[in-house]
C-alpha positions as CSV (number, residue, x, y, z in Angstrom):
1,M,-0.1,0.1,0.0
2,T,1.5,3.6,-1.1
3,E,1.7,5.5,1.9
4,R,0.0,8.9,1.5
5,P,2.3,12.4,2.2
6,P,1.7,13.9,5.6
7,Q,-1.6,16.2,5.4
8,H,-1.0,19.8,6.7
9,T,-3.4,22.6,8.0
10,P,-2.6,25.8,5.9
11,N,-0.8,28.5,8.2
12,R,-3.3,31.4,7.9
13,Q,-1.3,33.4,10.5
14,L,1.7,33.4,8.6
15,A,0.2,34.2,5.5
16,A,-1.5,37.5,7.0
17,L,1.9,38.4,8.4
18,I,3.5,38.0,5.4
19,A,1.0,40.2,3.9
20,E,1.1,42.7,6.7
21,A,5.0,42.9,6.4
22,G,4.6,43.3,2.5
23,F,7.3,40.4,2.0
24,S,7.1,37.8,-0.9
25,N,8.2,34.4,-0.3
26,A,11.6,34.9,-1.7
27,G,11.9,38.1,0.4
28,L,11.4,36.2,3.5
29,A,13.5,33.6,2.7
30,R,16.3,35.7,2.2
31,R,15.9,38.0,5.4
32,V,15.8,34.2,7.3
33,D,19.0,33.4,5.7
34,Q,20.6,36.7,6.7
35,L,19.6,36.9,10.2
36,G,21.1,33.1,10.0
37,I,24.3,34.5,8.9
38,E,24.4,37.1,12.0
39,H,23.9,34.1,14.1
40,G,26.1,32.2,12.8
41,L,24.2,29.6,11.1
42,D,24.4,28.4,7.2
43,L,20.7,28.5,5.8
44,R,19.7,27.9,2.5
45,Y,15.6,28.6,2.2
46,D,14.1,29.9,-0.5
47,K,10.9,30.7,-1.8
48,T,9.7,27.2,-1.9
49,S,10.5,26.6,1.7
50,V,8.1,29.6,2.4
51,T,5.5,27.8,0.3
52,R,5.6,24.8,2.2
53,W,5.3,26.7,5.6
54,L,2.1,28.3,4.5
55,R,0.8,24.9,3.7
56,G,1.1,23.8,7.1
57,Q,4.8,22.3,7.2
58,Q,6.7,23.2,10.5
59,P,10.3,24.4,9.7
60,R,12.9,22.4,12.4
61,G,15.7,23.5,14.9
62,T,16.0,27.5,15.1
63,T,14.0,28.5,12.3
64,P,10.8,29.2,14.0
65,A,12.2,31.7,16.2
66,L,14.3,33.2,13.2
67,I,11.4,33.8,11.4
68,A,9.9,35.3,14.6
69,E,12.8,37.4,14.8
70,V,12.6,38.8,11.2
71,F,8.8,39.8,11.7
72,T,9.9,41.7,14.9
73,R,12.4,43.7,13.2
74,R,10.2,44.2,10.1
75,L,7.0,45.4,12.2
76,G,8.4,46.9,15.4
77,R,6.6,44.7,17.6
78,R,7.4,41.4,19.8
79,L,6.5,38.4,18.2
80,S,7.1,34.8,19.1
81,A,7.0,31.6,16.7
82,Q,3.4,30.9,18.3
83,D,2.2,34.4,16.9
84,L,3.2,32.7,13.5
85,G,1.4,29.4,13.7
86,L,5.0,27.9,14.0
87,D,6.2,25.4,16.8
88,A,8.4,27.1,19.4
89,C,11.6,25.8,20.4
90,A,14.6,27.0,22.4
91,P,16.7,28.3,19.8
92,V,20.3,27.3,19.5
93,Y,21.5,31.0,18.7
94,A,19.3,32.0,21.7
95,G,20.8,34.5,23.6
96,L,22.1,36.9,20.7
97,E,19.0,39.2,20.8
98,F,18.3,41.4,23.5
99,A,15.0,41.0,25.5
100,A,12.1,43.4,25.5
101,T,11.3,42.7,29.3
102,P,13.1,40.9,32.4
103,T,10.7,38.3,31.9
104,E,11.8,37.4,28.3
105,A,15.7,37.8,29.7
106,V,14.9,34.9,31.9
107,D,13.4,32.9,29.5
108,I,16.0,33.6,26.9
109,V,19.1,33.1,29.4
110,S,17.3,30.0,31.1
111,G,17.1,28.0,28.1
112,L,20.5,28.8,27.0
113,W,21.7,27.3,30.7
114,R,19.6,24.0,30.2
115,K,20.6,23.5,26.7
116,D,24.5,24.0,27.5
117,S,23.8,21.8,30.8
118,G,22.3,18.9,28.6
119,S,24.6,19.0,25.4
120,H,27.4,21.6,25.6
121,A,29.5,19.8,22.5
122,E,26.8,20.9,20.2
123,L,26.6,24.6,21.6
124,R,30.5,24.7,21.4
125,K,30.4,24.5,17.7
126,I,28.2,27.8,17.3
127,A,30.4,30.5,15.5
128,F,31.2,33.8,16.8
129,T,29.6,36.6,15.0
130,P,30.7,40.1,14.8
131,A,27.5,41.1,13.6
132,G,25.9,39.6,16.8
133,L,27.6,42.6,18.8
134,V,26.0,45.6,17.0
135,V,22.1,45.6,18.3
136,P,22.8,44.1,22.0
137,S,25.2,47.2,22.5
138,R,23.2,49.8,20.8
139,D,20.1,48.8,22.7
140,W,22.0,48.4,26.0
141,L,23.2,52.4,25.5
142,I,20.1,53.8,24.4
143,G,18.2,51.6,27.3
144,R,17.2,52.1,30.5
145,A,16.7,49.8,33.8
146,D,13.3,48.5,33.4
147,D,10.6,49.8,35.2
148,R,9.8,46.7,37.4
149,V,11.1,43.7,38.1
150,A,9.0,42.5,41.2
151,R,7.2,39.3,40.9
152,G,4.5,38.3,42.9
153,D,3.3,35.3,44.7
154,P,3.2,31.8,42.6
155,G,-0.2,31.3,41.7
156,T,-1.6,34.6,41.9
157,D,-0.5,35.9,38.6
158,G,0.9,32.7,36.9
159,S,4.4,34.2,36.8
160,A,5.9,31.6,38.3
161,R,4.9,29.2,35.5
162,V,7.5,28.0,33.1
163,P,6.6,29.9,30.1
164,A,6.5,27.4,26.8
165,Q,8.8,29.3,24.7
166,G,11.7,29.2,27.4
167,R,11.3,25.3,27.4
168,I,13.2,22.5,25.7
169,S,12.1,18.7,25.6
170,V,12.7,17.2,28.8
171,P,11.3,14.0,30.2
172,R,7.8,14.6,32.2
173,Q,9.2,13.9,35.6
174,R,12.0,16.2,35.1
175,Q,9.7,18.9,33.9
176,T,7.2,18.6,37.1
177,D,10.6,18.5,39.2
178,R,11.7,21.6,37.8
179,V,8.1,23.4,38.2
180,D,7.9,22.4,41.8
181,R,11.8,24.1,42.5
182,I,10.5,27.4,40.5
183,Q,7.4,27.8,42.5
184,G,9.5,27.0,45.6
185,G,8.8,30.4,47.2
186,R,10.7,34.0,48.2
187,V,14.1,34.7,47.4
188,T,15.9,36.2,50.5
189,S,18.9,37.9,51.2
190,G,20.8,34.8,51.9
191,D,19.9,33.3,48.6
192,I,21.5,36.2,46.8
193,A,24.3,36.0,49.3
194,A,25.0,32.7,48.0
195,L,25.0,33.3,44.3
196,R,28.0,35.8,45.0
197,S,29.7,33.6,47.1
198,V,29.5,31.2,44.6
199,G,30.3,33.4,41.9
200,E,33.7,34.3,43.9
201,L,34.6,30.5,44.1
202,F,34.2,29.9,40.5
203,R,36.4,33.3,39.5
204,A,39.2,31.9,41.8
205,L,39.0,28.6,40.0
206,D,39.0,30.2,36.7
207,H,41.9,32.2,37.4
208,A,44.1,29.6,38.9
209,Y,43.3,26.4,36.9
210,G,41.6,27.7,33.5
211,G,38.0,28.2,32.4
212,G,37.4,24.2,31.4
213,H,38.1,23.2,35.4
214,A,34.4,24.0,36.6
215,R,32.5,25.5,34.0
216,Q,29.8,22.7,33.4
217,A,29.4,22.9,37.3
218,L,28.9,26.7,37.1
219,V,26.3,26.2,34.3
220,R,24.7,23.7,36.4
221,Y,24.3,25.5,39.3
222,L,22.8,28.5,37.1
223,E,20.1,26.0,35.8
224,H,19.6,24.2,39.1
225,E,19.5,27.0,41.6
226,C,19.6,30.7,39.9
227,E,16.9,30.1,37.5
228,P,14.2,29.1,40.5
229,M,15.1,32.3,42.0
230,L,15.0,34.5,39.1
231,R,11.4,32.8,38.8
232,G,10.6,33.1,42.3
233,T,9.0,35.6,44.2
234,Y,10.6,38.9,45.1
235,G,10.3,42.6,45.7
236,E,11.8,45.4,43.7
237,A,15.0,46.1,45.8
238,T,15.5,42.4,46.0
239,G,14.9,42.0,42.4
240,R,17.4,44.2,41.2
241,R,20.2,42.5,43.4
242,L,18.9,39.3,42.2
243,F,19.6,40.3,38.6
244,A,22.7,41.5,39.2
245,A,23.8,38.7,40.8
246,A,22.3,36.4,38.2
247,A,24.3,38.6,35.2
248,D,27.6,38.3,37.1
249,L,27.7,34.3,37.1
250,T,26.1,34.7,33.2
251,R,29.1,36.7,32.4
252,L,31.4,33.9,34.1
253,A,29.8,31.2,32.4
254,G,30.5,33.1,29.1
255,W,34.1,34.0,30.6
256,T,35.0,30.3,30.9
257,S,33.2,29.4,27.4
258,Y,35.7,31.8,26.1
259,D,38.7,30.4,27.7
260,I,37.8,26.9,26.4
261,A,37.5,28.6,22.7
262,A,33.5,27.8,23.1
263,H,33.1,31.5,21.4
264,G,29.9,32.0,19.7
265,L,28.3,29.9,23.2
266,A,30.1,32.9,25.1
267,Q,29.2,35.8,23.0
268,R,25.6,34.6,23.7
269,Y,26.4,34.4,27.4
270,F,27.6,37.9,27.3
271,V,24.9,39.3,25.5
272,Q,22.4,38.1,28.1
273,A,24.5,39.3,31.1
274,L,24.4,42.8,29.5
275,R,20.4,42.5,29.5
276,L,20.4,41.1,33.1
277,A,22.5,44.3,34.3
278,Q,20.1,46.0,32.8
279,A,17.0,44.7,34.6
280,A,19.4,45.1,37.6
281,G,19.6,48.8,37.2
282,D,23.5,48.5,37.0
283,R,25.0,50.5,34.1
284,P,28.9,50.2,35.4
285,Y,28.4,46.5,35.5
286,G,26.9,46.7,31.9
287,S,30.0,48.3,30.9
288,Y,32.3,45.8,32.1
289,V,30.4,43.1,30.0
290,L,31.1,45.2,27.1
291,V,34.8,45.2,28.1
292,T,34.6,41.6,28.2
293,M,32.8,41.5,24.7
294,S,35.8,43.8,23.7
295,R,38.3,41.3,24.9
296,Q,36.6,38.6,23.2
297,A,36.7,40.7,19.7
298,V,40.5,41.3,20.4
299,Y,41.4,37.6,20.9
300,L,39.4,36.8,17.6
301,G,41.2,39.2,16.0
302,H,38.1,42.1,15.6
303,G,40.0,45.3,16.4
304,R,37.3,47.4,15.1
305,E,34.6,46.0,16.7
306,A,36.5,45.9,20.1
307,V,37.1,49.4,19.9
308,Q,33.6,50.4,19.3
309,L,32.4,48.1,22.1
310,A,34.7,49.7,24.6
311,R,33.8,53.2,23.1
312,V,30.1,52.2,23.9
313,A,30.8,51.1,27.4
314,Q,32.6,54.5,28.1
315,Q,29.6,56.6,26.7
316,G,27.1,54.2,28.7
317,I,28.5,55.1,32.2
318,G,29.7,58.8,31.4
319,G,32.7,60.4,33.5
320,S,31.7,59.7,36.8
321,A,32.8,56.1,37.0
322,P,35.6,54.9,40.0
323,P,39.4,55.5,38.8
324,A,39.8,51.6,38.4
325,V,36.8,51.4,36.1
326,Q,37.8,54.1,34.1
327,A,41.5,52.5,33.5
328,L,39.6,49.2,32.6
329,L,37.5,50.9,30.0
330,H,40.4,52.6,28.2
331,C,42.4,49.9,28.5
332,A,39.9,47.8,26.5
333,E,39.9,50.8,23.7
334,A,43.6,50.6,23.8
335,R,43.7,46.9,23.3
336,G,41.4,47.3,20.0
337,H,43.8,49.9,18.6
338,G,46.8,48.1,19.3
339,L,45.6,45.3,17.5
340,L,44.9,47.1,14.5
341,G,48.3,49.1,14.6
342,E,46.9,52.4,15.7
343,V,49.9,53.6,17.4
344,R,48.6,57.2,18.3
345,A,44.9,56.0,19.4
346,C,46.4,53.1,21.2
347,T,49.1,55.3,23.2
348,A,46.5,57.7,23.9
349,A,43.9,55.6,25.3
350,L,46.7,54.1,28.0
351,A,47.5,57.6,28.8
352,R,43.9,58.3,29.8
353,A,43.8,54.7,31.5
354,E,47.3,55.7,33.5
355,R,46.2,59.2,34.6
356,A,42.4,57.6,35.5
357,L,44.3,54.7,37.6
358,E,47.1,57.6,39.4
359,T,43.6,59.4,40.9
360,A,42.9,56.1,42.9
361,R,42.6,56.6,46.4
362,P,42.2,53.9,49.2
363,G,38.6,54.8,50.3
364,D,37.6,54.7,46.5
365,E,34.1,52.7,46.3
366,T,35.4,50.4,43.6
367,P,33.0,47.9,42.4
368,Y,34.2,44.1,43.2
369,W,34.2,43.4,39.4
370,A,36.9,46.1,39.0
371,R,39.2,45.3,42.3
372,F,41.4,43.2,40.1
373,F,42.3,46.3,38.0
374,D,45.6,47.6,39.7
375,E,49.1,48.6,39.0
376,A,49.8,44.9,38.1
377,Q,46.7,44.9,35.8
378,L,47.8,48.3,34.2
379,A,51.2,46.9,33.8
380,D,50.0,43.7,32.0
381,E,47.7,45.8,29.5
382,L,50.7,48.1,28.4
383,A,52.8,45.2,27.9
384,H,50.0,43.6,25.5
385,C,49.5,46.9,23.5
386,H,53.2,47.6,23.2
387,R,54.0,43.9,22.3
388,D,51.4,44.4,19.3
389,L,52.6,47.9,18.1
390,Q,56.2,45.9,18.1
391,Q,57.7,48.1,20.8
392,Y,59.1,45.2,22.6
393,R,61.8,47.2,24.7
394,A,58.5,48.7,26.4
395,A,56.7,45.5,26.3
396,S,59.6,43.8,28.1
397,Q,59.4,45.9,30.6
398,H,56.0,46.4,31.5
399,A,55.5,42.7,31.1
400,E,58.4,42.3,34.0
401,R,56.8,44.7,36.2
402,S,53.2,43.0,36.0
403,L,54.8,39.6,36.9
404,Q,56.9,41.1,39.9
405,L,53.4,42.5,41.0
406,R,50.7,40.0,40.3
407,S,49.6,37.7,43.2
408,A,50.1,33.9,42.4
409,G,46.3,33.4,42.3
410,F,46.4,35.0,38.7
411,A,47.9,31.9,37.3
412,R,46.2,32.5,34.0
413,S,47.0,36.1,33.6
414,R,50.6,35.5,34.9
415,L,51.2,32.6,32.1
416,F,49.9,35.0,29.2
417,C,52.3,37.7,30.7
418,R,55.1,35.6,30.6
419,V,54.6,34.7,27.2
420,V,54.0,38.5,26.3
421,L,57.8,38.8,27.9
422,A,58.9,36.0,26.0
423,T,58.0,37.5,22.7
424,A,58.9,40.7,23.7
425,R,62.4,39.2,24.4
426,L,62.5,37.3,21.0
427,G,61.9,40.6,19.2
428,L,64.8,42.2,21.2
429,G,66.8,39.5,19.7
430,E,67.5,37.6,23.0
431,L,66.5,33.9,21.9
432,E,67.7,31.9,24.4
433,Q,65.9,34.1,27.4
434,A,62.8,34.0,25.2
435,C,62.9,30.3,24.6
436,T,63.6,30.0,28.6
437,L,60.7,32.2,29.7
438,G,58.3,30.2,26.6
439,A,59.2,26.8,28.2
440,E,58.1,27.8,31.8
441,A,54.8,29.0,30.2
442,A,54.3,26.2,28.4
443,L,54.5,24.0,31.7
444,Q,51.8,26.0,33.1
445,A,49.8,25.7,30.4
446,S,49.9,21.9,30.6
447,E,48.6,22.2,34.1
448,M,45.4,24.3,33.2
449,R,42.3,23.7,31.5
450,S,42.3,26.6,29.4
451,V,42.4,27.0,25.3
452,R,43.7,30.5,25.7
453,A,46.8,29.3,27.4
454,H,47.7,26.7,24.7
455,E,46.7,29.2,22.3
456,Y,49.0,31.8,23.9
457,V,52.1,29.1,23.9
458,R,51.1,28.1,20.3
459,E,51.4,31.8,18.9
460,F,55.1,32.1,20.7
461,E,56.3,28.8,18.8
462,R,54.8,30.3,15.4
463,R,57.3,33.2,16.2
464,L,60.0,30.6,16.9
465,E,59.8,29.2,13.4
466,P,62.4,31.2,11.9
467,Y,64.8,30.2,14.4
468,R,63.8,26.4,14.3
469,D,67.4,25.3,13.9
470,A,68.8,27.5,16.8
471,A,70.1,25.1,19.7
472,A,67.9,27.3,22.1
473,V,65.1,26.4,19.9
474,R,65.6,23.0,19.8
475,G,66.0,23.1,23.5
476,Y,62.6,24.5,24.1
477,R,61.1,21.8,21.6
478,D,62.7,19.2,23.9
479,R,61.4,20.7,27.0
480,V,57.9,21.1,25.5
481,A,57.8,17.7,24.1
482,A,58.7,16.3,27.6
483,L,55.5,17.8,28.8
484,G,53.5,15.4,26.7
């Protein structure tokens, strides 16, 4: 017996919106493909694809969310996949959009946590996309703190239920358990203090052992502990503090993802941390998230985007920030200019950073997240910039100073600085010293779960290639080979 093709019900909701937007079938397909590119996806839809959707066929994977975003941009109002008559999903790309409301922000970021916790190997393959930086940074700059973040008692307004748009497919028992946790009650100051303490713990582990050491444990903590709080019950003041703590942990999840080269995933975490910071009403922390995004852009070779992100951060908080924060923002801009080889702009940004830090006083109320930015960190920034500008004498001097001042707990930062020093020594023709420093860094990297640490060492080794026959280089390679 010949099987009949499945029968679909025509999608009248989608047809009405296509007419309202003035799209042709080919035009809609083209826009979906273009949006996919923004999010690192290679989609190849055409007018025939849209015809099938109109006949009732459901597109798979991330496509329903992408189609909804296309209509949202065109019509100027927020539309979901359900509004288009399409099956909602937790899109793989979720996180690059800047949510319209705190509730939507929680839906997006919690979906990201759950997806990462369940199948992180898939997410690690998502590409970083420079185009995905533009809209979130713009929306943060022109936006303001949300008018209301408080949530009432569970069951009185439905706010404690799990929105369908934020779900991914999980077993029924797990869904029941999750709803029970989410409806668990009122968020207390103790809960938020616990979030802060956990952040300090994971931050210390990251500094000492690399992002890969405990990243998955952090993501699971966000899924199982932070999400129920965000969907719990709290007033305005507690809610702002809760969103601030969630922003910090989400940025840290992005930072550890960045350290293991899961760059598309890291980018999504950073964007969502930025949105959570807005819900918290914490503009300075939002600027710090933008600086983090700028750092990643530098690492990936996107100097212009790095400069723009740093400038948005500066513009977003004005000139009233504490000295350490101002220095941090100016150094982020300098790193972008250094990557681009823009000597004058880089030097000017570094000078602004130095002047800012010189005004720091012991009584300054520096935010906890900026306290790492001290003389050791400034010297590190100067060393990196001078290295990029091939000013090796200055790079060497600043790297040495940073290593003298930096505490042992910042093991990965010390490794990076040691590689910068080795590169500077190599640039000055001091091959034997360069190889000794490089071998020390390679040993440190072998003890860390940090792709960035290993990449720093590999980049140094590429610089050694012209000297591969020298005795010092052969000795370096022998020492490194013994580590394996």
